[in-house]
N, C-alpha and C positions, 0 to 999 in steps of 0.2 A: 504493499500499498503506500502512496503517497503521502509521506511527513506531512508537510504542508496542507494538504489536501485534508488530512486527518489530525492533526490536533484541534485541542477541544475548544479554542477561539473560533477558528474557522468550521469546525463543526457547527457550535450555536448558530455562528452566523449563519450557514446553510441552510440550517432548520427551519430558521428565523423566515428568510426567504422563501422557502417552498412551503410556507405558511401565506405570507404575507401576500405572496404576488398572485395567488389564486384569488386570496379574500378582495384584494383591487379588483382586478378581472371582473369579478363577480359582483360586485358593485356598480360597474357600470354598466347601462343600457347595452344592451344585446346589437343593437343597430349603430351602434356608435362607430363603429370603424367601416361601416362596408364600404363606402365611397373612399376608403383612403389605400392606395399600394406602397406598402412597405418594399418592393422586390426594386432591385436599384437597377438590371436588366429593363424591366418592364420600363420604367420610370427613363430613363437614356434613350433606348431603342424604340420604345411601345410596342413590342415583342414578347408575349407572355412566355415563360420557361416553366420548367417541368415542375417546378415548385412555387409558382404564383397563385397567389391567394392563402398561403397554408397557414399565414398567421391567422389572418381571418376566420379560415377554416377552425383552429386549434381554438379560436376566441369562441367559435357558435361550439364548438363540441364541450368545453367547459360550459357554455350555458344548456347545454342538452339539446339543442337544436341541431340535432346529426340532419336532416335534410338541405339544411343552409349550409351545413359546414360540407356536405357531400357536392353542394354548387359549386362551392368558392375553388374546391381539390380536392377531386375522389381519392387521390392518398393518402388521404387522412384516416382512413379507414385501416391501413396499415405503419402510418408514423403516430400519432397518437399512444395506439395501446404499447408500442416500441417506447414511446418517450415515457409513459407511465413506467413500463416495466421498468427502465434505467433508474428513473425518479426513486423505485421501492427499494432496488438493488442499492442505491446511493444511500439512502434511510436506513436501511439494516445494518449497513456498515458504519454509521455514525455513529446509530445505537448500541452496536458493539463495543467502541471508542469509551464512548462515552458511560459504558456499564463496568469499565474496566476501573 
């Protein structure tokens, strides 16, 4: 394990962010990000890439609006569960550090 990422101070900060960020996103209106594109490629070229709409798809998935999330980017059905699994594995590792 990386000693920097799993020291007690870094663990507390990351666990706090894992709690605070979803709460902030859930407090926002679910349609507030629909007209904004975060994709650098799209903003420069005007052409959509394979990950265009993924931020908005994650946002709508977090709000349990799966049909809209799928409309923004259909790969959300693959990436969001993988993202949750990575967060879960990291959280388990952090709790092991805290319990030592």
